[in-house]
C-alpha positions as CSV (number, residue, x, y, z in Angstrom):
1,X,-52.3,15.8,-7.5
2,X,-52.5,12.1,-8.2
3,X,-53.9,11.0,-11.6
4,X,-55.7,7.7,-12.4
5,X,-56.7,6.4,-15.8
6,X,-59.5,3.9,-15.6
7,X,-60.2,1.2,-18.2
8,X,-62.9,-1.3,-18.9
9,X,-64.5,-2.3,-15.6
10,X,-63.5,1.0,-13.9
11,X,-65.4,3.9,-15.3
12,X,-65.6,5.4,-11.8
13,X,-64.0,5.3,-8.4
14,X,-66.4,4.5,-5.5
15,X,-63.8,5.7,-3.0
16,X,-63.5,9.2,-4.7
17,X,-65.2,12.1,-3.1
18,X,-66.0,14.1,-6.2
19,X,-65.7,17.9,-6.1
20,X,-66.3,18.7,-9.8
21,X,-65.8,17.7,-13.4
22,X,-64.0,19.8,-16.0
23,X,-63.7,19.7,-19.8
24,X,-60.1,20.2,-20.8
25,X,-59.1,21.3,-24.3
26,X,-55.7,20.2,-25.7
27,X,-53.8,20.9,-28.9
28,X,-54.5,17.3,-29.8
29,X,-58.3,17.4,-29.5
30,X,-60.6,16.4,-26.7
31,X,-59.8,13.7,-24.1
32,X,-62.1,10.7,-23.7
33,X,-64.3,12.7,-21.4
34,X,-64.3,15.4,-18.7
35,X,-61.7,15.1,-16.0
36,X,-63.2,14.2,-12.6
37,X,-61.6,15.9,-9.6
38,X,-62.0,15.0,-6.0
39,X,-60.3,13.5,-3.0
40,X,-59.3,10.1,-1.7
41,X,-58.4,10.1,2.0
42,X,-58.0,13.9,1.8
43,X,-55.5,13.7,-1.1
44,X,-56.3,15.5,-4.4
45,X,-57.2,13.1,-7.2
46,X,-58.0,13.5,-10.9
47,X,-59.7,10.6,-12.7
48,X,-60.2,10.0,-16.4
49,X,-62.2,7.1,-17.9
50,X,-60.1,5.9,-20.9
51,X,-63.1,4.6,-22.9
52,X,-65.4,7.4,-21.9
53,X,-67.8,7.4,-18.9
54,X,-70.3,5.3,-20.9
55,X,-67.5,2.9,-22.0
56,X,-68.2,3.8,-25.7
57,X,-64.7,4.5,-27.1
58,X,-63.0,1.4,-28.5
59,X,-59.2,1.0,-27.9
60,X,-58.1,2.0,-31.4
61,X,-60.1,5.2,-31.2
62,X,-59.0,6.5,-27.8
63,X,-57.3,9.9,-28.2
64,X,-54.3,8.9,-26.1
65,X,-52.4,12.1,-26.9
66,X,-55.2,14.3,-25.6
67,X,-55.7,12.1,-22.5
68,X,-52.1,12.3,-21.5
69,X,-51.7,15.9,-22.4
70,X,-54.7,16.9,-20.3
71,X,-53.3,15.1,-17.3
72,X,-49.8,16.4,-17.8
73,X,-51.2,20.0,-17.8
74,X,-52.1,19.4,-14.1
75,X,-48.6,18.5,-13.2
76,X,-49.6,15.2,-11.4
77,X,-47.2,13.6,-8.9
78,X,-47.7,10.3,-10.7
79,X,-50.2,8.6,-13.1
80,X,-51.5,5.1,-12.5
81,X,-53.3,3.4,-15.3
82,X,-55.8,0.5,-14.7
83,X,-56.3,-1.9,-17.7
84,X,-57.8,-5.3,-18.3
85,X,-55.8,-8.0,-20.0
86,X,-56.0,-11.6,-21.2
87,X,-53.7,-14.0,-19.4
88,X,-51.2,-15.8,-21.6
89,X,-48.8,-17.1,-18.9
90,X,-50.4,-20.0,-17.0
91,X,-50.2,-18.3,-13.7
92,X,-52.2,-15.3,-14.9
93,X,-55.6,-16.7,-14.2
94,X,-58.8,-14.5,-14.3
95,X,-59.0,-12.1,-11.4
96,X,-55.2,-11.9,-10.9
97,X,-53.7,-8.4,-10.5
98,X,-50.3,-7.8,-12.3
99,X,-47.9,-4.9,-12.4
100,X,-46.3,-5.3,-15.9
101,X,-42.6,-4.3,-16.3
102,X,-42.2,-4.5,-20.1
103,X,-44.3,-4.0,-23.2
104,X,-44.4,-5.2,-26.8
105,X,-46.2,-3.0,-29.3
106,X,-48.4,-4.6,-32.0
107,X,-50.7,-1.6,-32.6
108,X,-50.8,0.4,-35.8
109,X,-52.4,3.6,-37.2
110,X,-52.6,5.3,-33.8
111,X,-51.3,8.8,-33.1
112,X,-48.3,7.6,-31.1
113,X,-46.0,10.6,-30.5
114,X,-45.9,14.3,-29.6
115,X,-42.6,14.7,-31.6
116,X,-43.9,15.2,-35.1
117,X,-42.7,18.7,-35.8
118,X,-40.3,18.5,-38.7
119,X,-39.0,22.0,-38.0
120,X,-37.3,20.8,-34.8
121,X,-34.5,18.2,-34.3
122,X,-35.5,14.6,-34.1
123,X,-36.2,13.6,-30.5
124,X,-35.8,10.0,-29.2
125,X,-36.9,8.8,-25.8
126,X,-35.2,6.0,-23.9
127,X,-37.9,3.3,-23.6
128,X,-35.8,0.6,-22.1
129,X,-37.9,0.7,-19.0
130,X,-41.4,1.7,-20.2
131,X,-42.9,2.1,-16.7
132,X,-41.7,4.3,-13.8
133,X,-39.9,2.1,-11.3
134,X,-40.7,4.2,-8.3
135,X,-44.5,4.2,-9.1
136,X,-44.4,0.4,-9.6
137,X,-42.7,0.1,-6.3
138,X,-45.3,2.2,-4.6
139,X,-48.0,0.1,-6.0
140,X,-46.3,-3.1,-4.7
141,X,-45.9,-1.5,-1.3
142,X,-49.6,-0.5,-1.2
143,X,-50.7,-4.0,-2.2
144,X,-48.6,-5.6,0.6
145,X,-50.1,-3.2,3.2
146,X,-53.6,-4.1,2.0
147,X,-52.8,-7.9,1.9
148,X,-53.7,-8.0,-1.8
149,X,-51.8,-10.6,-3.8
150,X,-50.3,-9.1,-7.0
151,X,-47.7,-10.3,-9.5
152,X,-44.7,-8.2,-9.9
153,X,-43.5,-7.9,-13.5
154,X,-44.5,-9.5,-16.8
155,X,-44.6,-8.5,-20.5
156,X,-47.7,-6.7,-21.8
157,X,-48.4,-7.2,-25.5
158,X,-50.5,-4.4,-26.9
159,X,-52.7,-5.4,-29.9
160,X,-54.9,-3.2,-32.1
161,X,-58.4,-4.4,-31.3
162,X,-61.2,-4.1,-31.0
163,X,-61.4,-7.8,-31.9
164,X,-59.8,-10.3,-29.6
165,X,-56.9,-12.3,-30.8
166,X,-56.8,-15.7,-32.5
167,X,-55.3,-18.7,-30.7
168,X,-52.4,-18.7,-33.2
169,X,-51.7,-15.0,-32.5
170,X,-51.6,-15.7,-28.8
171,X,-49.1,-18.5,-29.5
172,X,-47.0,-16.0,-31.5
173,X,-47.1,-13.5,-28.7
174,X,-46.0,-16.1,-26.2
175,X,-43.0,-17.0,-28.4
176,X,-42.2,-13.3,-28.4
177,X,-42.1,-13.3,-24.6
178,X,-45.5,-11.8,-23.8
179,X,-47.3,-12.8,-20.5
180,X,-50.5,-10.9,-21.0
181,X,-52.3,-9.2,-23.9
182,X,-54.3,-6.0,-23.9
183,X,-55.3,-3.2,-26.3
184,X,-54.6,0.1,-24.5
185,X,-51.0,-0.2,-23.3
186,X,-49.6,1.6,-26.4
187,X,-49.2,4.4,-27.2
188,X,-50.3,5.4,-23.7
189,X,-47.1,4.3,-21.9
190,X,-44.9,5.8,-24.6
191,X,-46.7,9.2,-24.6
192,X,-46.5,9.3,-20.8
193,X,-42.7,8.7,-21.1
194,X,-42.4,11.5,-23.7
195,X,-44.1,13.9,-21.2
196,X,-42.0,12.8,-18.3
197,X,-44.9,11.4,-16.3
198,X,-44.3,8.9,-13.5
199,X,-46.6,6.3,-15.1
200,X,-47.3,2.7,-14.3
201,X,-50.0,0.2,-15.0
202,X,-52.2,-2.0,-12.8
203,X,-53.3,-4.9,-15.1
204,X,-56.3,-7.0,-14.2
205,X,-56.6,-10.4,-15.8
206,X,-60.2,-10.4,-17.1
207,X,-60.0,-13.8,-18.9
208,X,-57.6,-16.4,-20.3
209,X,-56.2,-15.4,-23.7
210,X,-57.6,-17.2,-26.8
211,X,-56.8,-20.9,-26.8
212,X,-55.8,-20.9,-23.1
213,X,-57.4,-22.3,-20.0
214,X,-61.1,-22.6,-20.3
215,X,-61.0,-20.6,-23.5
216,X,-59.6,-23.4,-25.7
217,X,-62.2,-22.8,-28.5
218,X,-63.9,-19.5,-27.5
219,X,-63.8,-16.7,-24.9
220,X,-67.0,-16.4,-22.9
221,X,-67.3,-12.6,-22.8
222,X,-70.3,-12.9,-20.5
223,X,-67.9,-14.1,-17.7
224,X,-65.6,-11.1,-18.0
225,X,-67.9,-8.6,-16.3
226,X,-68.1,-10.6,-13.1
227,X,-64.4,-11.2,-13.0
228,X,-63.6,-7.5,-13.4
229,X,-66.2,-6.4,-10.8
230,X,-64.7,-8.7,-8.2
231,X,-61.1,-7.8,-9.0
232,X,-61.7,-4.1,-9.1
233,X,-62.5,-4.2,-5.4
234,X,-58.9,-5.1,-4.7
235,X,-57.6,-2.6,-7.2
236,X,-59.5,0.2,-5.5
237,X,-58.1,-0.8,-2.1
238,X,-54.6,-0.7,-3.6
239,X,-55.2,2.7,-5.2
240,X,-56.5,4.2,-2.0
241,X,-53.3,3.1,-0.2
242,X,-51.1,4.3,-3.0
243,X,-52.7,7.7,-2.8
244,X,-52.3,7.7,1.0
245,X,-48.6,6.8,0.7
246,X,-48.0,9.4,-1.9
247,X,-49.5,12.1,0.4
248,X,-46.9,11.5,3.1
């Protein structure tokens, strides 16, 4: 079974033939919503809307532990997360699709680990490569087959939200080496690593980051919806092909 986590702009998959929805209970509370089961090109799929199916859960209140645990319980072949980001690097213009390779964590106060039992030995995970290389490669292969232009690599800076960043904060993130900024990359990727999931992210540039491009003085949030709607068409094509490749 192939698992997909959808973010803002992707509360559903038009290419998914839905069979049923199921509420899953976890030791960490309830996920963002019921899991949606179905098929894409005859391959079994489970889909979860990160912010809820009404897009009502802000990034800092997502129950990331429950979400990843629920998917892990199904033993998925791999997990692909779709997330919207702001472009810091000049080439990351609105509508571009990026497969990040690294991450910087600026979130706080979130439940960020499963290893919190003080009765057991301390457990460390290797987070040198935060994303699964094989899954990233499969996404790149799928994009090539679909003639979809995507950018391979880049550093994702995860911020707390729900407010957007100041121009000064974006300048700071750039100095740290960030190419894009989003609010959901952590602790999701670290939790996936703790569970041994083959996880990678497809990042869609929804807008220029604060102080960049056409957003020198303000970000026009009304433009974001149209950008995401257009870009998600390409993302769905890539996901369909990834699923097809995974089934062979």
